[in-house]
C-alpha positions, 0 to 999 in steps of 0.5 A: 500500499501507498502512503502520502500525506497530501492528495498531489502526490495521487497520481489521478486515476479510477478510484474508489476513495472511502474518507473517516478515522478508521479508527481500529479498523473493525468489523463496518471498516471492514464491509466498507472496504471490501464495498470500495475493493467490489467496484473494481475502481482502484480503492483508496482512503482518506484517513485523518491524522490526528483523530478529529475530535481530538484535534477538537478538544475532546477525549477520544482511547484510540484504538489502534496507532495511527502506524497499525491503522495504516498496516490494518488497511494494507491488509484489507487491500487498500492501493493507496493510504492519503494521511491528510492532515487534519488542521483548521484549514482542512476545517474550514473546507467548504464540501465543495472545495474539499471534494473538488482538491481530495476527490474530483484532482486525484480521479477518485469516480466513487464516493463509499460510505455510510449513510450518516457521513457527512465532510467540509466545515460544520460537517454540511457536507454529506452523501446527498451532494456527492451525488450531485457533484457527480460522483457515484456513491456507494453505501454499503450494509451495515454491520449492527452493532459494531462501532470504535464507542462500541469496541471502546466500551467494551474493552473499559470493562476488561470484556476484551472477548466481546471486542475481538468479536466487532474489531475481527481480531483481537485486542491489542496493545501497540506500545516501545519497550522501557525499562520498568522496575525488573520486579517480574526477573527477580520473581522468576518472570521477566516482564516486558514494560511496555509504553503507550501513546497517551491517548491510546485505550487500554482494558480495564486493570487486571490480568490478561492471557494472550499473544505477542512475538508468536508466544503466549503472553500473560499481561500483568495492566495496572498498579502493583497493588501487592508493592502498593503502584499509583502509576499505570503499568502494561507488563506482559510475561511471553512464555518461553521467550529468551531475548532483548525486548527494550526499544522494540516496538511490541505487539499484544494480542488480548485473548482474555480476562482472567481476573482482577489485580490482587494484594496477597498476603506474602511473596511467595503466595504472589509466585503462585498466582502468577504460576497459575496465570500462566498455566490458564494462559497456556490453554486459553483460546484466541476469540474466533 
């Protein structure tokens, strides 16, 4: 997939263009992308960075980093992705001007979007306007019950299984491994300390089973209450892994929630519980 940052970087060829944030690239988004591919035109996405709601001063817990979003769009068969900077200038474009600069100039013949799609200053443009401007409008069938908002709500309850059903794949934690307290190594279970971008969604605190780098992973999300911690930490223990992860990007799938965080009577009890978490992780199944 070719990634560009301005419409002038795209050659003018017949395109089917899908426009949106595509946060999570979930099953609803995949329906839009499949419809774009089905037109026979060059499947193209226009997405925004930062997320429009964040740019307007709102709090949004993003389901994916921009890097992961683009990887998932590539996996979905998108040929070209235009990452448009969501600047005040873009926000003030009249819908006709947006259509001319971002659609007509790049060869777009079809626009694929949901019925409630809006664009341009004050969200004043809609699908009817696109049709009047001469574009073919394709409205894919809605995937009922699937939205980025619903996925965030499931994660807030620790329900990573339901989140996976809506995403069409397990929810992922995507970050960089940094130095931590290194307590896990002294307990016999060396963990990676995963640092995420501040706007990324994180499930309810607890212990989860998942996978990273082809290894099962027991993942602690929370404040380490046994040691009186107050700062949230994300610490995956990769089973049967031997190697240096410091400084590496790590994408961790979460398959199921095993239990709440807890304070133990002794370090021996903590170690015994971690051993049980590891065995449950070995038995965990990836959500279908």
